[in-house]
N, C-alpha and C positions, 0 to 999 in steps of 0.2 A: 570646345572649351579650350581656353588658353593653357599652354603648358607652363606651369609654375616651376621655377628653379628650386631644386631641393635645398632646403635651408636646415642646417643643424644648429640648434641652440647650444651655447656654451654650457648651459646648465642641464643638458639633456639627461645626464646620469641621475640628477636629483629630481628631475621632473617625473610625474606619474607616468606609468607605462601606457602606451596607446590603447584605446579601447579595442576589444577584439572585433574582428570583422563580423558583419551581419551573419555570415555563414556559420561562425563559431557561436554567435549569440542567439542562434535561431530557436533554441529551446527555452529562452527566458520568457517570463510572463510580462506582457506589455501592460503598463499601468496607465496608459493614455498617451496621446500625442497632440501636438498643436492642431487645431481644427483645419488648417490649410496645408498641413504637411503632405508632400506629394511623393509618390513612389512610382518609379519607371523601370520596367524590365526591358533593357536595351540589348540588341544583338551584340554578342561578344566582340566581333570585329568591326562593328559599325563605326563610321567616323563620328566624332563628337559634334553635336550641333553648336552653332554659334549662339551664345546666350547674351550678347551685348546688344541692346537696343535703346539708344538714348531717347527715342520718341516716347517710350513708355516708362522711362526713368531708370532703366537698367544700364548704368554707365560703365561699370567696371566688374571684371571677374578676376579676383586676386587669389593666387595660391596661398594657402595657409602655411605658417611656419611653426617652429618649435615642435612640441610633441604632437601637433596636428599636421605636421609636414607629411608629404608622400612617403610611403614605406611599403615594403613587401613582408608578408608573414607566411611562414610555412607551418601548417598544422597537421599533426598525425593523430587521427582518432583511434582510440584503443577500446576494444570491446571483445566480447565472446564471439565466436563464429556466427551464432544466431542473433547477434546484436541485441542481447537481452537488456543491456544497460540503456542503450538509446531508446529501445521500445518502452522502457519503464520511466523515461523522462530524465535520464541522467546522461550527461555528456562528459566524457573523460578524454583528455587530449594532452599531447606533448606539443608545444609550439616553440618556434624559434623566431626571434625578432632581433635584428641587428646583431646576430651572432650570440644572443643570450637565450639559453634554453630555460623553459619553465614548464611545470606541470599545471594543468588547468582542469578544474571540475566545476560544473554548473548543474544544479538540481533544483530549479525553482518549484517543481511540483511536490517536492518533499520537504519544503521549509516548515518548521524550523529544525526538523530532524537532520537534514543535510543542508549545507550552505548553498545559497543561490549561486554564488561565485566564490571560488577559492583558488588561490594561486600560490604555488611553492616553487622557489627557484630550484633549478635542477642541480643538485649536488652530486648525483651519480646517475648511472644509466637506468637503474631499477626504479619502479614505481615506489614512492614513499610508503612505508609500512602503514602510516596513519591513514593515507588514502585507501590503501588496500583493505584495511580493517573496517573502515566506515562503509565501504561498498560491499562487504562480504555477503550480507543477506540478499542483496540484489544480484550479485555475481554468482554466489553459491560456489559450486565446485568447478565452474568453467575456467578455462585458461584464457587469459587476456592476451591480445595481440593486435597489431595494426589492422584495421579494417578499411581505412580510406585515408588518403592524403589530400590536403587542400592547400592550394597556394592562392593567396589573395594579394593583389596589387591595389593599394588604396591611394586615392588622391582626394584632397579636400580643398574647397574653394569658398570664398566669400563673395556674395553678390552685393555690390554697393551702389549707392546713388552718386550724384555729382558732387555731394559734399563729403564723400568718403564714409558715410554711415552704412554699416552693414545691415542689410534687410533680410538676408537669408544665408544659410550655409548649405553647401552642396557637397555631397559625399558620393564618390564614384568608386565602386568596388568591382574589380574583374577577378572572378574566381574560377579556378580549374580544379576539378575533382578527378583523382586517380584511384583506381581500385585494382589490385593485382598487377600493378605496373602499367595499366592501360588507362588512358584518359576516357572517363565515362560521361563527363559532363563539363560544359563550360557555360558560364552565365555571367551577366553583368547587371548589377543593381545600382541604380542612382536614386538618391534620396535628397529632397530639398526640404529644409526645416526653417521656417520663418523665425526671425528673432528681432528684438528691438521693435521698430515701427512695423515690421512685417511687410507683406506684399499686398498690393492692391488686386482687385479682381481682374483688372485689365492685364496686369503683369503675370498673374497666374495663367490666364487664358493664353497669353502670348508664349509663355514657357511650355505649356501643354502642346501648342501647335508646333513649336520648334522640335520638341522631342518626337512627336508623332511623325513629323516629316523625316526624321532620322531613322525611322523604323521601330521606335520604342512603343511599348504598350503601357498605358497607365494601369496600375493595379491598386486595390485597396490596401494590400499588405503583401510583403514578399513571402513566397512559400517557405515553410519550415525546412530545416536541414534534412529531416527524414525524407521529405518529398524529393529533394535534390538527390539523395543517396539511392532511393528506390528500395526494392525488396533486398533483404529481409527487414531493413530498418523501419519499413512502413507497416510491419505486422503488429498485431495487438500486444499489449503489455502482458507480462506474466502475473502482474499484481494489479488487477483492475480495481478502480475505485468502486466501492459498494454502491449498488443501485437499489432503489426501493423494491421490496418484494411485491409480487402481484399474484393474488389467489388464482387468477385466470391463466397464468403462464404455465407451460408444460412443467410437469413435476421434475423432470431431469434438469431443466433450467433453474428451478428453485434450489435443487441440491448444489448445483454449480455455484449459484450466487451465495449460498450459505457458506460453502467452503471458501469462496473468495473473500467474504467478509472476515472470517476468522483468520485466514492467511494474512490478509492485509494488516489486521490488528497485531498479529504475532510479529510481523516484520517491523511495524511501526514501534512496537515495544522494544524489539531488538535494537533498532537504530537509536532509540533513546538511551538504552544501556550503553551502547558504544560511544554515545555522545557525552557520557558522564552521569546520567540519571540512573543511579543504582536502584531506586525505588521501582523503576519500570520492570524489573525482573519479576515482581509479583504480578503485574498486569499480563506479562507474557505467559506465566504459568497459568493464570486464571483463564486466559483465552484458549490455551491448549486443552485445559481440563473441560472447559465449556464445549469446545468442539467435540471432544471425546464423548461427552454426555449426549450431545445432539446426534451424533452418529449412532449411539445406542438407541436413542428414540426412533431412529429411522431404520434400525437393523432389520426389521421385518421386510423391507422393500429394497434393501441394498444387497449386493453380492457379498455373501458371508466371508469368503476368503479375503476379498479386497478390503473389506472394512475391518476385519480382525487384525490385519497387518498395521493399519492406521491406528487402531486402539493401542497396540503395544508401543508404537513410537511416540504417540501423543502422551501416553502415560509417562514415558521416559523423560520428556521435556517439561512435564508439569510438576508441581510440588507434591503430587501424589507419590512420587518416587524420591522426593527430597524433603526433609522436614521444613516447616515454614519459619524456622528460626534463622538467625543470621548465617550460621554455618551452612544451612541447607540452601539458602539463597546464593551464597558464594559458590557452592558447588554447581548450582544450576547456571550461574553466570559463566562459570568455566566451560560448561558444555556448549555454549554458543560458539566456541572456537573449534569444536570437534568436527571431524568428517561425518560422523553419524548425524549430528544435528543438521548439517548442510544437506545431507541426503534426505532427511525428513522434509526439509523445505522443497527440495526437488520433487519429492513424491506428492506433496500437497499441490504444487504447481500443476503436475500431471493430473491430479484428481480434479482440480478446478476445470481443466479443459475437457476431461472425459470421465465424469463420475460413472461408476458401474452399478447398474440396477440389477436386482434379482431377476427381473423380466422386463422386456421392452414395454413401456407404458407411455402413452401419449395423453393420459388424462391430466386435467388441470391440477395444480398443486393443492388447491383448496379441497378438491374432492378426495385426493389421496390422503391428505392429512386428516380429514374428517373421518375417513374409514379407519385410519390408524388409531384415532381416539376411541372410536366405537369398539375396535378389537381389543384395545388395552382395557377398556371398561369391562368388557365381557370376561376377560381373564381375571380381573380383580374380583368381580362378582362371584365367579366360580370358586375362587380361593377364600372369599370372606363370608359367603352365604351360610356355610355350615359350621362356622366357628362357634364354640362355646367356651366358657371359662375353663373347662377341663380338657379342651382339645390339646393334642400333642404339640410339642414345641416346633416340630417341623411344619405343621399346618400354619401356625402363627408366622413362621419364617416365610412361608410361601406367600401369605397375604402381604406381609411387609415388603417383600421383593416386588410383587406385582404393583403395589402402590408406587414404589420407586420407578418402575418402568413406565407407568402411566405419567408420572411427573416429567420424565424425560420427553415423552411424546408431546405433552402439553407445552413444555418450554419451546419445542421446535414449532409446533402448530401456532403458537402465539405470534409468530412472524407474519402470518397471513390470515389467521383466524383469531384475532385478539379477543373478540367478544365470546366466542364459543369456548375458547381455552379458559378465559377468566371465569365464565359461568360454571364450568366443570370444577375448577379449582375451589371456588367458593362453596359448592355443594359438598365437596369432599374434605374441606379444611379441617373440620373437627375429627373426622375419621383418621385422616393422615396424622394429626397431632397425637391421637390416642395410640395408633399403631406404633408411632415412633417412641412413645413413652413405654409401651409394652416391650419393645425391643431393648430400650435402655434398662428397664427393670430386669430383664433377663440377664443382661451383661452384669448388672450389679449383683444379682443373685449368684452368678457363677463366681464372681470375684470374692464375694463373702464366704461362699462354701469352701473355696480354696484356702482362704485365710483361717477358717475354723479348723481345718485339717492340720494346720501348722502350729496351733496354740497349745498351751498347757491345758489340762482338764478344767481348772477353775476359769481361766480366761475363755476357754472354748464354750463353757456353759453360758457366760454372759454374751459372747458373740453369737451363740445359737439363738438366744432370745431376740437379738437384733435381726438375725436372719429370718426368724419366723415373722417378725413385723414387716420386713421387706416382702416376704412371700404373700402375706395378707394384702399388702398394698398392691402388689402386682395382680392378684386375683380381682381386687376391686376395679382396677383399671381395665382388665379384660372384660368383666361384666359390663362396665360402662361402655366399652367399645361395641359389645354385642347389641346393647340397647340402641346405641346411636346408629349403628349400621342398619338395624331393622328400619329405623325412621328414614335413613337416606335411601335405602333400597326402594321404599315405597315411592319416594319422590322421583327416583330414576325411572320407575315403571310408569309414572303418570304421563 
């Protein structure tokens, strides 16, 4: 390739900044490319091939000027020691071009919660607080520092015909990667992009031969940056995208997937809050509360101590521990900046990787969940079968609690056994409604009795009559449940 003289435009300062090198843009989502765009992996020190051939209509190779002129850019990648940002699809870097420093972040996998590309001029040495806050749920408690340094020398050329018409643009990037002060990789990427009239098949074939003769290898796409960096950047993400549940998959994998689903949604809601969507705090609380209930549904097959710790922390970040009014949501939003909250996220990341079961089981998820439904039904039947309208309050409480535990199990099982879970819920719908009404009636009775004790004799007499009516209503509800349960029990036995 001809060496073009470096040209600086007088309007350089006002021109848009050069596009980041391929190495820096490697995590971006590609939305498509021209059908004849060509990619070549060229040995770093290989001599450039001669790309002028008048016989096929390639008459000139001209170095581009202005903001497309040759330049060198230094990029320092920032991440935690375990590369958790890069593994999660986020690239954070400080780069220097023509003596101008800037902070750069790209997170195409997290749009629109995080920007695909964002650049801030470097006003001081520290990472901008806004960047740091946006990345907090992905970074969590880890300390950020340099993990790799990249230097990219870029040259751009225009391939033209004998009339001066540009048929294609050629970009030549030579990249050096250093880690820990040592050069760990050097590579060279050449990309040809047809424009205008484009290239003929004959011209494309001739360019292919020219590059191959120079030692280049044609590739369908350049490797992603994580591949160039190697481990640990190539490790799996801490926040996997949810996968469809499979009843035939091992139960431990199902638990891991369920935890991953809730963790991902909690983090997505967190990012939305940090991006200015304050309504997302309700979604975050709901996801935390739902995971808590799902763990309760699985409590019989999970390690008791492990799951108990998660209960407490999930309750702390859900609206269960903060009222659902505006002040409660504000307090909950404030917790997102606390060390305790970040520790909860870390623990959930660890739980996704290695959920702890009460005992080692390799059974399919569908089988285990079906057994949990049957066990919960047996406990409910033991509690409900002997109930009468005159049963002690504690016995009614036991039945109400067992119905709640069964609903937790059914909610979890619905992920892989939707038909069985829905069928069981339909059969028990009327019983669940009546038990809930009995529980509410008991709460109303207790409140009314307390009120009677605080009234004057005349008012207490009137309130006492209301209390008797509430008591009669509660007894009717209990008798209705006993009749309904008798009918349901027969169907369950059928």
